[in-house]
PLY file of the C-alpha trace (Angstrom):
ply
format ascii 1.0
element vertex 147
property float x
property float y
property float z
element edge 146
property int vertex1
property int vertex2
end_header
22.61 -0.06 -28.21
22.97 -0.95 -24.51
20.35 -3.28 -22.99
19.23 -3.29 -19.35
18.20 -6.53 -17.61
14.56 -7.66 -17.51
12.87 -8.58 -14.24
9.40 -9.66 -13.09
7.79 -9.62 -9.65
6.20 -12.99 -9.03
4.73 -12.30 -5.59
5.04 -10.85 -2.14
4.57 -13.80 0.17
4.19 -14.24 3.90
3.47 -10.64 4.84
3.79 -10.64 8.63
3.68 -7.88 11.19
7.00 -6.32 10.16
8.33 -8.62 7.42
7.53 -10.06 4.00
9.26 -12.08 1.28
9.52 -10.71 -2.25
9.90 -13.21 -5.08
11.41 -11.84 -8.28
12.71 -13.33 -11.50
15.52 -12.01 -13.66
14.37 -13.12 -17.11
17.21 -11.49 -19.08
20.63 -10.20 -18.03
20.70 -7.60 -20.80
24.05 -6.93 -22.42
26.16 -7.27 -19.26
26.11 -9.06 -15.91
23.55 -8.01 -13.32
25.34 -5.94 -10.68
22.43 -5.77 -8.22
18.99 -7.34 -7.90
16.30 -7.40 -5.24
13.03 -5.78 -4.21
12.30 -2.13 -3.44
9.23 -0.79 -1.63
7.45 2.26 -0.25
4.01 3.34 0.96
3.24 5.78 -1.89
3.61 3.69 -5.04
6.07 3.17 -7.90
9.06 2.41 -5.65
12.62 2.68 -6.98
16.03 1.76 -5.60
16.11 5.24 -4.04
13.40 3.96 -1.63
13.76 1.14 0.89
15.21 -1.97 -0.72
16.79 -5.36 -0.29
19.89 -5.73 -2.46
20.79 -9.36 -3.16
23.96 -8.29 -4.99
25.26 -9.45 -8.35
23.61 -12.22 -10.37
25.38 -14.10 -13.16
22.42 -16.08 -14.50
18.71 -15.60 -15.06
16.26 -17.09 -12.59
14.04 -16.65 -9.57
15.15 -15.14 -6.29
13.79 -14.22 -2.88
14.33 -10.97 -1.03
13.65 -10.97 2.72
12.04 -7.64 3.62
12.17 -6.44 7.25
11.62 -3.28 9.26
8.07 -2.73 8.01
5.33 -1.05 10.07
2.38 -3.17 11.18
-1.03 -2.82 9.49
0.41 -0.78 6.62
-0.10 -1.02 2.86
3.12 -1.21 0.85
3.95 -1.15 -2.85
6.85 -3.24 -4.13
8.74 -3.92 -7.33
11.50 -6.34 -8.17
14.55 -4.72 -9.74
17.77 -5.63 -11.49
20.62 -3.37 -12.59
23.60 -3.72 -14.89
26.04 -1.19 -16.37
23.25 0.11 -18.61
20.83 0.93 -15.79
17.98 -0.37 -13.64
14.87 -2.24 -14.72
11.75 -2.72 -12.62
8.88 -5.17 -12.57
5.23 -4.26 -12.44
4.16 -2.93 -9.05
2.42 -5.19 -6.53
0.89 -4.20 -3.21
0.66 -5.98 0.13
-0.46 -5.13 3.65
1.36 -6.14 6.80
-0.53 -7.78 9.64
-1.74 -5.88 12.66
-0.63 -6.76 16.15
-3.23 -8.87 17.90
-3.18 -8.05 21.60
-5.36 -9.63 24.29
-5.46 -10.29 28.03
-5.51 -13.79 29.55
-5.10 -14.66 33.23
-3.85 -11.18 34.10
-1.19 -11.22 31.34
-1.04 -9.03 28.29
-0.32 -11.28 25.30
0.28 -10.84 21.60
1.03 -13.09 18.66
4.27 -12.51 16.80
4.85 -12.86 13.04
4.94 -16.64 13.31
1.71 -16.71 15.40
3.67 -17.60 18.53
1.98 -16.29 21.67
4.21 -13.89 23.64
3.78 -12.05 26.97
4.05 -8.29 26.42
3.80 -6.75 29.93
1.97 -7.36 33.21
-1.72 -6.77 32.52
-2.44 -4.91 35.73
-0.86 -1.88 34.06
-2.22 0.37 31.37
0.19 0.08 28.46
0.61 1.44 24.98
1.47 -0.88 22.12
1.96 0.74 18.71
-0.45 3.59 19.53
-2.98 1.15 20.99
-3.99 1.59 24.64
-4.58 -1.62 26.53
-6.39 -1.44 29.86
-6.65 -4.40 32.23
-9.42 -2.73 34.22
-12.10 -3.34 31.61
-10.36 -6.07 29.55
-10.69 -3.99 26.37
-8.20 -3.05 23.68
-8.66 0.50 22.43
-7.34 1.48 19.03
0 1
1 2
2 3
3 4
4 5
5 6
6 7
7 8
8 9
9 10
10 11
11 12
12 13
13 14
14 15
15 16
16 17
17 18
18 19
19 20
20 21
21 22
22 23
23 24
24 25
25 26
26 27
27 28
28 29
29 30
30 31
31 32
32 33
33 34
34 35
35 36
36 37
37 38
38 39
39 40
40 41
41 42
42 43
43 44
44 45
45 46
46 47
47 48
48 49
49 50
50 51
51 52
52 53
53 54
54 55
55 56
56 57
57 58
58 59
59 60
60 61
61 62
62 63
63 64
64 65
65 66
66 67
67 68
68 69
69 70
70 71
71 72
72 73
73 74
74 75
75 76
76 77
77 78
78 79
79 80
80 81
81 82
82 83
83 84
84 85
85 86
86 87
87 88
88 89
89 90
90 91
91 92
92 93
93 94
94 95
95 96
96 97
97 98
98 99
99 100
100 101
101 102
102 103
103 104
104 105
105 106
106 107
107 108
108 109
109 110
110 111
111 112
112 113
113 114
114 115
115 116
116 117
117 118
118 119
119 120
120 121
121 122
122 123
123 124
124 125
125 126
126 127
127 128
128 129
129 130
130 131
131 132
132 133
133 134
134 135
135 136
136 137
137 138
138 139
139 140
140 141
141 142
142 143
143 144
144 145
145 146
């Protein structure tokens, strides 16, 4: 009887504004070499490789791995599972959830600023304008951020 690989999801670490790091562990290769392994995710639950995924490629030995997830929406809850496939099929870990950070936008000295994923302060646009930033309206006139 054919045996699929076994995989666990250890964590989703460093969820930022649009990125996160998935940590998986292939605990058994099954009866043939792992042809693909990584992390898959969605916003509805029970993600599969048909959803968004990071594919780290083949794996010839058991062990931990990291999958660098990008292209996420800010302030959004995601569900993720580690996966591994071989010629028998795909196996998935238990589902974990994580939430990406929201943009933090503020006005200082007539400049519209925000903090990026690494908490580095960046200038967005001149603050004497009314701007939109991910469906958030920022108005310099009253120094308020409206969401």
